[in-house]
ZAPA-605606 format. One line per field, with one value per residue: x, y, z of N, C-alpha, C in turn; residue in three letters. Coordinates in pm, whole numbers, plus 50000, padded with zeros to 5 digits. Example, Ala and Ser with C-alpha at 12.3 -4.5 7.8 and 13.67 -1.06 7.14 Angstrom:
n_x <- c(51319;51285)
n_y <- c(49431;49775)
n_z <- c(50780;50708)
ca_x <- c(51230;51367)
ca_y <- c(49550;49894)
ca_z <- c(50780;50714)
c_x <- c(51320;51290)
c_y <- c(49670;50003)
c_z <- c(50780;50787)
vexmar <- c(ala;ser)
//
This chain:
n_x <- c(40016;39847;39970;39799;39638;39575;39840;39858;39709;39469;39457;39207;39175;39215;38935;38804;39017;38993;39068;39326;39460;39619;39609;39684;39759;40063;40054;39871;40009;40223;40102;40013;40252;40347;40158;40211;40464;40405;40259;40455;40627;40462;40444;40712;40736;40554;40685;40916;40804;40698;40937;41058;40871;40901;41166;41133;40962;41128;41331;41186;41115;41365;41423;41218;41289;41535;41446;41288;41484;41633;41442;41399;41651;41666;41455;41552;41773;41641;41494;41707;41825;41613;41604;41853;41809;41608;41748;41937;41769;41670;41907;41959;41736;41783;42027;41936;41758;41937;42092;41895;41831;42078;42091;41873;41966;42186;42043;41906;42125;42228;42012;42020;42272;42220;42024;42178;42362;42190;42101;42347;42409;42201;42272;42524;42491;42406;42629;42829;42748;42788;43019;42936;42716;42549;42738;42708;42732;42768;42733;42834;42763;42880;42997;43140;43137;43139;43278;43136;42897;42941;42871;42602;42289;42108;41785;41576;41240;41012;40755;40418;40127;39784;39671;39480;39408;39621;39744;40003;40238;40450;40729;40917;41231;41235;40990;40935;40971;40762;40550;40581;40524;40259;40138;40151;39963;39838;40018;40213;40327;40588;40593;40707;41009;41305;41414;41365;41112;40800;40533;40287;40359;40437;40387;40195;40088;39847;39852;39739;39851;39814;39800;39912;39867;40101;40224;40536;40789;40989;41154;41279;41287;41416;41385;41604;41596;41752;41730;41718;41713;41741;41923;42101;42168;42401;42574;42504;42534;42485;42313;42136;41904;41576;41417;41296;41429;41688;41642;41570;41812;41977;41839;41864;42141;42196;42044;42180;42365;42640;42730;42706;42448;42091;41754;41549;41313;41176;41208;41309;41314;41453;41342;41412;41678;41809;41884;41879;41676;41706;41538;41578;41458;41529;41690;42028;42152;42180;42359;42643;42685;42665;42883;43091;43089;43152;43091;43155;42952;42809;42668;42500;42743;42944;43135;43054;43127;42953;42820;42740;42513;42371;42018;41821;41547;41335;41148;40938;40996;40969;40816;40803;40616;40603;40469;40521;40649;40457;40297;40009;39951;39704;39577;39435;39326;39322;39638;39902;40018;40106;40178;40241;40419;40637;40827)
n_y <- c(40120;39982;39825;39653;39544;39279;39187;39009;38940;38774;38707;38688;38429;38452;38473;38163;38023;37885;37638;37604;37782;37699;37723;37981;38269;38406;38683;38728;38609;38776;39010;38922;38882;39147;39250;39108;39203;39469;39420;39308;39522;39692;39539;39545;39816;39832;39670;39820;40042;39924;39840;40084;40184;39998;40045;40306;40259;40099;40285;40477;40320;40277;40539;40591;40399;40501;40745;40647;40521;40748;40897;40722;40725;40995;41002;40832;40984;41211;41098;41011;41258;41366;41191;41252;41520;41493;41355;41553;41756;41639;41624;41899;41982;41849;41966;42229;42207;42137;42372;42555;42468;42517;42796;42868;42793;42966;43204;43193;43202;43454;43613;43581;43695;43955;44036;44031;44232;44451;44473;44531;44771;44933;44951;45071;45294;45533;45587;45616;45847;46045;46221;46388;46523;46823;47048;47100;47277;47135;47077;46845;46719;46538;46209;45928;45611;45349;45183;45039;45167;45394;45423;45438;45604;45765;45861;46078;46082;46355;46416;46483;46548;46574;46771;46837;47145;47219;46973;46726;46553;46287;46102;45799;45624;45363;45116;45026;45233;45413;45243;45210;45468;45494;45302;45417;45614;45884;46190;46437;46738;46961;47299;47538;47727;47717;47665;47802;47907;48000;47793;47877;48013;47830;47640;47384;47099;46853;46558;46299;45994;45853;45589;45615;45537;45544;45537;45494;45532;45251;45141;45257;45285;45432;45471;45580;45767;45849;46121;46125;46342;46577;46830;46947;47258;47425;47639;47896;48240;48542;48783;48983;48990;48900;48578;48478;48622;48523;48254;48285;48371;48149;47952;48056;48036;47756;47656;47671;47498;47520;47558;47312;47243;47216;47220;47356;47218;47261;47462;47511;47671;47596;47674;47599;47521;47693;47622;47523;47346;47215;47089;46909;46882;46663;46339;46259;46503;46592;46409;46444;46704;46666;46499;46677;46828;47097;47429;47726;47999;48260;48531;48816;49061;48915;48611;48301;48024;47737;47451;47133;46883;46550;46511;46395;46194;46079;45805;45659;45332;45136;45121;45079;45053;45090;45051;45314;45376;45587;45845;46022;46319;46455;46746;46761;46990;47337;47494;47734;47887;47697;47378;47214;46972;46826;46548)
n_z <- c(61565;61838;62138;62259;62069;61830;61629;61423;61122;60954;60620;60375;60140;59778;59558;59461;59553;59788;59896;60056;59909;59697;59433;59368;59177;59042;59060;59257;59467;59483;59561;59805;59936;59950;60108;60342;60398;60462;60686;60851;60876;61022;61253;61341;61398;61605;61786;61832;61954;62184;62299;62357;62537;62740;62816;62912;63125;63284;63339;63479;63694;63814;63882;64070;64258;64342;64444;64653;64809;64874;65015;65227;65343;65414;65596;65794;65875;65973;66183;66340;66400;66544;66762;66870;66933;67125;67325;67376;67467;67701;67847;67864;68012;68251;68325;68348;68564;68766;68766;68836;69095;69215;69188;69346;69599;69616;69615;69859;70032;69964;70042;70320;70370;70280;70463;70695;70628;70608;70874;70994;70866;70954;71219;71204;71051;71169;71330;71137;71013;71194;71176;70969;71054;71169;71372;71719;72011;72327;72676;72905;73218;73490;73584;73437;73552;73477;73211;73023;73002;72857;72591;72596;72610;72844;72922;73101;73163;73126;73328;73283;73438;73499;73770;74061;74236;74511;74529;74494;74289;74317;74214;74235;74223;74308;74364;74618;74800;74746;74813;75092;75185;75104;75263;75516;75495;75619;75641;75802;75694;75724;75657;75723;75785;75978;76307;76542;76552;76693;76812;76718;76495;76316;76015;75898;75707;75651;75475;75253;75119;74804;74563;74223;73885;73642;73322;73191;72938;72878;72691;72386;72042;71755;71416;71169;70870;70573;70363;70009;69847;69987;70169;70458;70582;70777;71020;70948;70857;71055;70924;70960;70811;70687;70736;70502;70305;70336;70270;70002;69888;69937;69793;69534;69498;69522;69318;69086;68843;68816;69069;69170;69226;69171;69042;69289;69495;69738;70036;70375;70686;70992;71296;71556;71549;71383;71126;70776;70547;70233;69955;69663;69322;69172;69179;69278;69311;69574;69692;69593;69696;69973;70007;69973;70207;70304;70177;69995;70002;69824;69955;69931;69953;70053;70117;70261;70464;70460;70626;70495;70545;70569;70543;70792;70891;71147;71277;71524;71593;71780;72091;72428;72721;73077;73408;73646;73974;74170;74363;74480;74648;74800;74975;75303;75409;75304;75242;75291;74996;74699;74692;74475;74298;74064;73964)
ca_x <- c(39935;39855;40025;39690;39566;39639;39913;39846;39582;39450;39402;39125;39228;39142;38816;38833;39136;38962;39131;39467;39514;39726;39600;39696;39840;40182;40018;39810;40114;40304;40023;40012;40385;40353;40073;40282;40572;40346;40224;40580;40675;40378;40484;40840;40711;40492;40789;41003;40730;40693;41071;41077;40786;40963;41282;41083;40911;41244;41398;41102;41125;41491;41411;41135;41367;41632;41373;41250;41604;41668;41343;41427;41771;41632;41372;41640;41850;41552;41466;41829;41836;41510;41648;41962;41751;41539;41850;41995;41670;41669;42028;41941;41640;41851;42122;41859;41708;42050;42126;41788;41850;42196;42056;41786;42051;42259;41948;41885;42247;42236;41909;42072;42378;42157;41961;42285;42417;42092;42108;42473;42402;42113;42346;42642;42462;42406;42766;42906;42707;42815;43107;42872;42602;42581;42801;42632;42806;42692;42809;42793;42802;42869;43115;43112;43212;43143;43313;43037;42784;42980;42804;42458;42226;41999;41693;41480;41116;40947;40618;40312;40009;39686;39654;39387;39475;39658;39791;40141;40269;40589;40771;41034;41304;41202;40849;40922;40960;40624;40460;40589;40455;40116;40090;40132;39842;39842;40150;40216;40439;40630;40616;40779;41154;41362;41384;41335;40979;40702;40438;40180;40411;40470;40286;40198;39977;39823;39826;39718;39920;39730;39876;39877;39921;40164;40302;40654;40860;41104;41241;41240;41370;41384;41445;41648;41589;41827;41664;41805;41702;41747;42047;42084;42268;42424;42674;42454;42577;42383;42325;42036;41798;41465;41434;41258;41537;41798;41602;41576;41953;42027;41776;41924;42278;42197;41970;42271;42444;42783;42758;42680;42310;41989;41624;41508;41170;41122;41307;41248;41401;41427;41354;41472;41822;41868;41938;41791;41663;41675;41499;41591;41352;41579;41789;42167;42206;42215;42472;42773;42698;42691;43020;43185;43095;43143;43085;43158;42829;42809;42544;42524;42877;43044;43132;43043;43148;42841;42837;42633;42496;42253;41893;41772;41414;41321;41016;40942;40970;40936;40794;40755;40578;40593;40418;40624;40602;40424;40186;39942;39934;39604;39572;39309;39272;39408;39760;39955;40093;40064;40292;40243;40557;40653;40967)
ca_y <- c(40007;39968;39697;39567;39485;39163;39228;38907;38954;38664;38758;38588;38380;38506;38394;38044;37957;37857;37513;37620;37883;37634;37758;38126;38315;38481;38820;38723;38580;38897;39101;38869;38908;39290;39273;39053;39296;39582;39373;39290;39657;39741;39466;39597;39946;39806;39617;39932;40124;39850;39842;40218;40196;39915;40118;40420;40206;40059;40406;40537;40233;40307;40672;40576;40325;40595;40839;40576;40506;40880;40929;40637;40777;41122;40971;40781;41096;41294;41027;41015;41394;41385;41121;41331;41640;41452;41330;41682;41827;41577;41669;42041;41993;41805;42070;42347;42181;42151;42514;42620;42435;42588;42938;42882;42789;43092;43310;43187;43251;43599;43676;43585;43796;44086;44068;44065;44363;44554;44494;44598;44909;45008;44977;45152;45411;45653;45615;45661;45980;46144;46331;46478;46592;46960;47058;47173;47278;47081;47062;46728;46723;46406;46124;45791;45517;45219;45202;44977;45259;45518;45429;45435;45733;45749;45973;46086;46140;46469;46371;46586;46479;46673;46771;46931;47242;47171;46835;46710;46422;46251;45974;45739;45528;45228;45103;44997;45359;45461;45153;45240;45594;45469;45224;45508;45691;46027;46245;46578;46799;47090;47395;47655;47712;47772;47585;47889;47963;47961;47694;47943;48062;47719;47606;47241;47054;46709;46503;46155;45938;45762;45539;45666;45454;45623;45456;45562;45450;45174;45116;45341;45267;45529;45439;45697;45757;45956;46169;46120;46467;46693;46859;47031;47364;47481;47745;48011;48369;48636;48898;49084;48992;48813;48437;48460;48676;48427;48136;48320;48374;48012;47882;48106;47983;47610;47618;47680;47375;47548;47546;47174;47227;47185;47283;47342;47189;47326;47507;47523;47724;47531;47777;47551;47504;47795;47557;47528;47221;47234;46966;46925;46817;46541;46261;46272;46636;46607;46323;46509;46819;46613;46446;46789;46864;47242;47502;47871;48051;48404;48592;48961;49097;48832;48466;48237;47878;47666;47306;47056;46755;46476;46540;46271;46195;45963;45757;45564;45196;45048;45194;44991;45128;45012;45136;45376;45400;45726;45862;46151;46372;46563;46804;46751;47126;47429;47542;47853;47857;47582;47290;47115;46939;46714;46504)
ca_z <- c(61611;61983;62184;62304;61955;61768;61508;61317;61046;60857;60495;60304;60012;59663;59520;59387;59609;59929;59941;60081;59818;59622;59291;59355;59066;59087;59097;59391;59566;59499;59646;59941;59995;59982;60228;60459;60431;60536;60821;60927;60911;61134;61374;61388;61460;61736;61874;61871;62053;62309;62360;62414;62657;62843;62868;62990;63252;63367;63385;63584;63812;63880;63946;64190;64357;64398;64529;64775;64893;64928;65119;65343;65406;65479;65712;65899;65927;66056;66308;66419;66454;66646;66883;66929;66995;67249;67427;67413;67549;67833;67916;67896;68123;68373;68363;68392;68698;68859;68776;68912;69237;69264;69200;69464;69717;69622;69651;70004;70098;69944;70126;70457;70375;70267;70591;70789;70591;70646;71019;71026;70819;71045;71343;71182;70969;71254;71374;71022;70973;71298;71133;70873;71114;71213;71503;71819;72136;72440;72800;72981;73358;73551;73580;73393;73637;73411;73071;72937;72989;72789;72461;72619;72635;72939;72918;73211;73108;73193;73352;73287;73488;73545;73915;74123;74320;74643;74522;74448;74231;74347;74158;74299;74142;74353;74402;74762;74874;74731;74885;75236;75212;75088;75378;75631;75461;75651;75671;75841;75625;75779;75550;75773;75793;76100;76426;76656;76538;76791;76763;76645;76367;76226;75913;75865;75625;75659;75341;75241;75002;74723;74447;74090;73776;73536;73228;73140;72838;72925;72576;72273;71924;71650;71287;71095;70724;70509;70242;69892;69770;70075;70240;70577;70584;70911;71030;70870;70914;71102;70835;70992;70709;70722;70700;70362;70221;70342;70193;69859;69846;69934;69681;69411;69485;69503;69198;68973;68826;68831;69212;69211;69267;69072;69070;69429;69503;69857;70134;70508;70792;71120;71399;71680;71536;71297;71008;70658;70471;70092;69885;69518;69245;69108;69252;69233;69338;69715;69729;69578;69787;70107;70007;69987;70349;70319;70052;70005;69946;69806;70003;69930;69909;70121;70104;70390;70458;70521;70637;70430;70613;70523;70613;70852;70952;71236;71317;71635;71546;71893;72216;72534;72841;73202;73519;73730;74112;74196;74457;74476;74784;74811;75109;75376;75418;75229;75305;75226;74874;74616;74699;74366;74261;73970;73957)
c_x <- c(39956;39904;39916;39617;39646;39705;39902;39710;39575;39382;39319;39190;39148;39028;38859;38952;39111;39034;39282;39534;39629;39725;39611;39788;39961;40148;39956;39914;40200;40230;40021;40144;40396;40273;40143;40398;40518;40311;40347;40636;40596;40416;40618;40823;40649;40596;40881;40934;40724;40829;41099;40994;40846;41082;41239;41032;41027;41317;41318;41108;41254;41486;41329;41209;41469;41563;41332;41369;41643;41571;41367;41549;41744;41547;41456;41724;41765;41520;41589;41849;41735;41547;41761;41908;41679;41639;41913;41900;41665;41790;42015;41845;41705;41950;42050;41804;41821;42089;42022;41801;41970;42166;41964;41869;42131;42168;41923;42006;42258;42131;41958;42181;42321;42091;42065;42344;42321;42095;42234;42470;42314;42185;42458;42612;42468;42548;42849;42871;42738;42910;43041;42755;42644;42640;42714;42705;42717;42787;42751;42849;42782;42997;43073;43200;43226;43169;43208;42919;42818;42913;42652;42409;42104;41915;41597;41352;41065;40799;40525;40182;39911;39661;39548;39466;39504;39704;39933;40160;40419;40617;40899;41102;41267;41057;40832;40905;40818;40527;40462;40514;40304;40060;40069;40006;39859;39983;40133;40343;40464;40664;40696;40927;41203;41319;41340;41196;40889;40602;40327;40226;40443;40352;40302;40077;39968;39783;39805;39782;39828;39812;39823;39944;39971;40247;40415;40725;40981;41201;41188;41339;41321;41458;41477;41644;41660;41758;41763;41804;41724;41885;42014;42200;42279;42540;42633;42498;42458;42400;42224;41928;41690;41493;41401;41367;41656;41766;41608;41720;42011;41968;41837;42063;42276;42113;42057;42357;42593;42825;42734;42537;42219;41860;41580;41356;41106;41238;41235;41353;41360;41451;41429;41624;41889;41932;41834;41795;41623;41646;41502;41484;41397;41677;41928;42227;42256;42341;42608;42793;42731;42833;43122;43197;43076;43141;43086;43038;42838;42671;42569;42660;42985;43026;43138;43055;43035;42871;42714;42628;42376;42132;41832;41632;41397;41176;41032;40903;40931;40926;40733;40731;40572;40541;40531;40567;40580;40309;40136;39915;39832;39598;39435;39243;39369;39528;39807;40035;40034;40181;40295;40387;40555;40798;40975)
c_y <- c(39992;39831;39602;39498;39369;39207;39129;38915;38841;38718;38652;38549;38441;38413;38278;37969;37923;37733;37533;37717;37825;37678;37907;38160;38391;38622;38825;38695;38704;38999;39055;38895;39056;39319;39223;39143;39416;39543;39356;39425;39714;39672;39517;39733;39929;39756;39728;40020;40054;39852;39976;40236;40117;39988;40237;40374;40165;40181;40473;40455;40260;40443;40664;40502;40417;40696;40774;40558;40640;40922;40848;40686;40908;41098;40919;40894;41185;41228;41026;41153;41418;41315;41198;41456;41606;41426;41461;41763;41770;41621;41816;42060;41953;41911;42195;42328;42193;42297;42591;42593;42509;42737;42962;42883;42918;43208;43311;43240;43403;43673;43689;43691;43936;44129;44106;44202;44474;44581;44569;44743;44993;45042;45077;45283;45540;45689;45670;45805;46086;46254;46429;46554;46732;46960;47142;47163;47232;47064;46945;46739;46585;46328;45983;45696;45380;45241;45143;45069;45384;45533;45426;45575;45709;45877;45965;46151;46256;46436;46491;46513;46583;46658;46872;47029;47186;47027;46834;46568;46397;46114;45929;45643;45385;45224;45079;45124;45413;45374;45182;45368;45574;45394;45312;45591;45838;46069;46392;46639;46936;47183;47516;47622;47778;47693;47671;47951;47912;47864;47758;47992;47950;47690;47459;47209;46903;46659;46353;46106;45838;45717;45596;45575;45545;45530;45540;45472;45381;45141;45194;45319;45362;45487;45566;45671;45877;45994;46172;46251;46592;46705;46951;47130;47422;47581;47866;48142;48451;48766;49007;49096;48893;48670;48413;48510;48580;48302;48164;48318;48233;47934;47927;48047;47834;47565;47621;47554;47399;47543;47405;47148;47191;47255;47251;47326;47258;47368;47529;47573;47662;47630;47728;47539;47610;47737;47558;47392;47258;47098;46992;46843;46684;46470;46289;46408;46646;46528;46389;46630;46773;46560;46559;46834;47012;47306;47652;47928;48203;48458;48741;48991;49012;48685;48403;48086;47809;47517;47237;46919;46682;46510;46408;46295;46068;45932;45657;45427;45102;45133;45100;45074;45034;45104;45186;45397;45548;45730;46004;46194;46484;46613;46779;46887;47220;47471;47665;47813;47737;47486;47186;47095;46822;46678;46380)
c_z <- c(61761;62020;62225;62192;61898;61638;61395;61253;60944;60732;60427;60171;59897;59622;59432;59441;59754;59977;59947;59989;59735;59476;59271;59240;59120;59129;59236;59498;59592;59586;59792;60010;60035;60109;60354;60499;60509;60677;60907;60970;61029;61265;61429;61456;61600;61836;61923;61977;62186;62380;62424;62542;62772;62906;62953;63126;63343;63422;63498;63711;63888;63950;64075;64300;64425;64491;64660;64868;64956;65038;65245;65419;65481;65604;65828;65960;66017;66189;66398;66482;66564;66776;66952;66997;67124;67359;67474;67501;67690;67914;67957;68012;68254;68422;68413;68533;68801;68877;68856;69061;69295;69284;69320;69592;69729;69662;69800;70079;70085;70026;70270;70470;70367;70396;70695;70758;70629;70795;71057;70983;70910;71174;71322;71110;71051;71297;71259;70984;71078;71252;71038;70932;71159;71353;71596;71952;72250;72558;72876;73123;73417;73531;73540;73473;73572;73262;72977;72912;72909;72654;72474;72651;72724;72938;73035;73159;73192;73205;73357;73321;73538;73696;73956;74208;74459;74643;74467;74397;74251;74288;74226;74204;74179;74400;74551;74843;74865;74809;75034;75271;75200;75208;75501;75616;75493;75690;75706;75782;75684;75664;75595;75785;75922;76222;76544;76646;76649;76727;76681;76509;76268;76131;75876;75778;75638;75521;75353;75111;74932;74602;74316;73986;73664;73450;73170;73037;72901;72813;72457;72159;71814;71524;71209;70944;70663;70379;70127;69813;69855;70138;70357;70581;70724;70904;70947;70936;70961;71022;70865;70887;70751;70678;70553;70269;70219;70261;70043;69809;69839;69818;69549;69390;69451;69383;69074;68965;68843;68978;69263;69250;69151;69110;69212;69433;69623;69947;70265;70607;70924;71233;71521;71672;71450;71173;70896;70589;70330;70029;69736;69446;69185;69201;69196;69255;69481;69750;69712;69669;69929;70116;70022;70131;70373;70181;70081;69931;69941;69845;70014;69873;69974;70092;70242;70372;70535;70525;70577;70495;70553;70606;70661;70908;71032;71268;71431;71583;71658;72019;72317;72660;72961;73311;73606;73870;74137;74296;74447;74619;74781;74955;75172;75390;75349;75311;75229;75101;74800;74609;74589;74320;74166;73962;73876)
vexmar <- c(met;asp;ser;gly;glu;asp;ser;phe;ile;gln;leu;pro;cys;pro;ser;gly;leu;glu;asp;gly;cys;leu;ala;ala;thr;pro;glu;gln;leu;arg;gln;glu;ile;glu;arg;cys;lys;glu;leu;cys;thr;ala;leu;glu;gln;asp;his;ala;lys;leu;gln;met;ala;lys;glu;ala;val;glu;gln;arg;thr;gln;glu;leu;arg;lys;glu;gly;glu;leu;leu;his;lys;asn;leu;glu;gln;gln;met;ser;leu;lys;arg;asp;glu;glu;arg;ser;cys;gln;val;asp;val;phe;leu;ala;glu;glu;glu;asn;asn;arg;leu;lys;gln;glu;lys;gln;val;leu;lys;lys;lys;leu;glu;glu;val;arg;lys;arg;val;leu;cys;glu;asp;ala;val;met;met;leu;pro;thr;leu;pro;glu;lys;lys;met;val;phe;lys;gly;leu;ala;thr;asn;lys;glu;asp;met;asn;lys;leu;met;leu;thr;pro;leu;ile;arg;tyr;pro;leu;leu;gly;gly;ser;ala;leu;ile;thr;phe;glu;lys;ala;glu;val;ala;gln;arg;ile;ile;glu;val;lys;glu;his;met;val;glu;leu;ser;tyr;gly;glu;glu;leu;glu;glu;leu;asp;arg;cys;arg;val;arg;val;gln;ala;ala;pro;val;asp;ile;leu;leu;pro;ser;ala;leu;glu;ile;gly;leu;thr;arg;ser;ser;arg;ser;ile;leu;leu;ser;asp;leu;pro;ser;leu;gly;ile;ser;glu;glu;ala;leu;leu;asp;lys;leu;glu;leu;phe;phe;ser;lys;thr;lys;asn;gly;gly;gly;glu;val;glu;ser;arg;glu;phe;leu;asp;asp;ser;gly;gln;val;val;leu;thr;phe;ala;glu;asp;gly;val;ala;gly;pro;leu;ile;ala;arg;gly;his;ile;gln;val;leu;ile;gly;lys;gly;lys;tyr;lys;leu;lys;ile;ser;pro;cys;met;ser;gly;asp;ile;thr;asn;leu;gln;leu;cys;pro;ala;pro;ala;leu;leu;leu;pro;gln;asp;arg;pro;ala;leu;gly;asp;pro;arg;arg;ala;gly)
//
């Protein structure tokens, strides 16, 4: 029986007993009692079902309450973790910004140090490599009077200027000397030698001085670059063989790894110095050979000690020109010989 239905059933009185059923027979009363018992049993069953449903509802309510409390607790924990993560992220961002600023400052300092080291290396590289460069015998004539000038190299330019026949180009160290000669304009130059010559035997030429604009280098800077794959071989023996034959023997020797070499990419014989440049195909071969300085090379039936030096190439990085005092002396009329002179 459903809980929504009415469990109380009104039974009709037996026929003839409509007035309060006072005149019911015992049999009818017994039937009525049985019917009431059945009705009571049905009511008890309904009550038991309702009690079970109530208990189920209460149990489900407790379960939902527990689930709600657990969800609330989990939500609070998640929100707490999220707040902690946000605070941690803020701290990390702050620390990252400080670290970034510190690294930027260190980068600037390292850039300055690197620039200083590069400048120092450019200045000292040539001096450091002097012991490894090929030896060449040279004779210096002159006397150094100033100790400060001993580390300086002074070069005198060789002037090449197109001249007409019968003309001479003269340069001076000081512009005042050239200016005085130009102001005089005409000059008579004695070409004959000897003071006892007769007047008719003397040879003179009349010349006029004219200014000439010549640009000479006043400052020259050359940047040296060391090749990472090439070596310079010097102290080569004179074997009486051709240059190609010598290059073949050197390439064969230095192409073997047991000799410290590797695959040779190119070779070149320098005619002006009698030296050989070998270029390897890979990096890391030239460096150890240069560090050795010398090596015994088997050429033909003999062994020869060759010097190994770094291969340097230079480019002009700075060239400054300035006008030099000079004058042109063209002849007024032909003279004996050709008095062209360059200095």
